[in-house]
N, C-alpha and C positions, 0 to 999 in steps of 0.2 A: 942217658937216664935209664936205670934198670926198669924193666916192665913188671914191677911188683907194687904192692901197696905195703905199708909198714904195719907192724903190730906191736902192742905193748910188750915190753921185756925182750924186744929184739933190737939189734943195731939198726940205726938209721943210715941208709946208704949215703955216702958223701955226694955232694952236689956243688956246682958253681952256677951262679945266676947273676944277671945284671942287677945292680943295686945303687942306692945313693952312696956316693963316695967311691964308686968303682965296683968291679965284680966282687961278689960275696961267695966265699967257700965255707961250707959248714965245718970242715976239719980244721979250719983256722981257729976255731973256738974250742978245740979239744982241751980238756982240763977245766973248762967252765961248764956250768949247767946252762942250757939254752932253752928259752921260752920262745917258741916259734908260733906266732899267731897269724891266722889267715883271716882276712876281712874283705867284705865285698867291694868297697870302692872308696877312694880318697874323697874327702870333702862332702861326705854324706853324714847326716846327724848321728847315727849309731856308731859309725866308724870314727868320727871325730871324738865322740865321748870316750870310746874305748882307748883311742890313742892318747888322749889327755890323761886318762886314769893310769895307763902304763907309764906315761911321762912323770906324773906326780909321785908315783911309788917307785920310780926308777932307782933312787938312792938305796931303798930297802932291798931291791932285787940285787943291786951291785954288792951290797954288804953281805948278802946271802950267797954270793959267788955265781950269780946268774947274768947272762947276757940276754937282751930282748931283741927279737928280729920280727918285723912285721912283713907280711906277704899279701899282695893282691895282684890282679891282672893289669893294673894301671902301668903306664910307662914310667921309666926312670924320671923323665921330666916332670910328670904329674907328682911323683913321689917327692922329688926335690922341693917342689912348691908346697906340698902338704907338710913335709917335714919342717920347712922354714916357717910356715905360717903358725904351726902348733909348737915350734921349738922342741921337736922331738929329739932326744939325745941318743937314739938308737937307729940302726940300719933298717931301711925299707927295701925289700926285694921286689923286683918286677918279674912277674911270672906270666908274661903276655902269651907264651906258647902253652901254658897250662901244664907244663911238665911236673912242677911241684904239686900243683892241685891234684894231678892224677896220682902221684906217688902217695900223697896223704889222703886221697879219696874225699876231697872236700867240694867237688862240683856236684850240685844237686839241682833238680828241677824245682823251681819255686814259683809261686803265684805272685805276679805284680800287676796291679790294676786289672785283675781278672784274667790275665794271660799267663800261660806257662813260659817261663824263661829259665835258661841255664845260668846259674850263678854260684858264687862261693858261699858255702854254708859257714857261718862264723864259727871258727874252731881254733883251739889252742893245744899245743903239744909241748910236753916237758921232757927234754932230753938230758940225761945225766952227763957228768963230766967225762965218761968213757964213750959217749955216743950212742947209748942205749935209750930207747923211748921208754919212759917210766909212767907217764900218765897222759891221757887225752881227754879233752872236753869238746863235745860236738853239739852243734845246734844251740849254742849258748845264747843267753840273754845278757846284755851288758851290765846291768846293775848288780854289784856284788861279785862279778866274775874275777876281776883283776885281784881283789883281795884274796879270793879263794886260791888263785894260782900262786900268789905270794906265799900263802900258808903252805902249799904243797912244796914249793921251792925250799922254804926254810926247813921243812921236815925231811927233805931228801939228803 
């Protein structure tokens, strides 16, 4: 994994990571728009809601030529269970070593129950069909977010 972070209007370096259904490689989606969304943890309320919203709008994302890929630090086994439970039609990538989190600079210090903890800041990245990052949303709130991403995909 290159020791850089990505920026809007720059190519996203190719990567391969363990995922539901086997290893996932970004370049395998060349020719499609990619919505790469980072979320803190499987089976938590906000992440479940976000996953369900991406699932429910998935046909519209597909129609707009986009693939959706979720990323968290959970294991592939946890992802398999989460994906089955929510009937998610897209890949979930396991970033246990935080290589993708570092590349996209999504690990932040957050307060949880009054303590500082390192965790994933809920973030979404829109990559165009040529592999260039076109838009990013950081520190997002779940309500209305997935619809906003869909509008950006449709406009791209």
